[in-house]
C-alpha angles and dihedrals in degrees: 000000000000131000141191131213091273092053098253108160126213126191121196144150129229140164091221112043097178093052094044095049090048089053091051093046091051094044092242095135119075116220140046100349093049094044093051097034094240104174109142122092105214102161139014142168128204123220130185092208119057092210090061091049092051092048091049091050091052091049094048092050089061094048118106116251095254092057090052091049091051090050092051094046093053090060100026114020093172093050090233119177101258095194093100090053090064093072 
């Protein structure tokens, strides 16, 4: 999940997390993240099977905001940008 300074949350799936987060940070991807300036990676999960990742994304998109916040804060209580941790 990604966030901006106003707390907007974005949930997505990708086969290349480093590349995708870079694209969002640089504003290279048209759509929600560019429109709302979502540039900070605050939570992620890794799946071996793409179908599981897609199903998890769909589930998370239907979660209420408070559930997403609780999930993020279990892994990342300070809401640090985790992008640098990927290297």
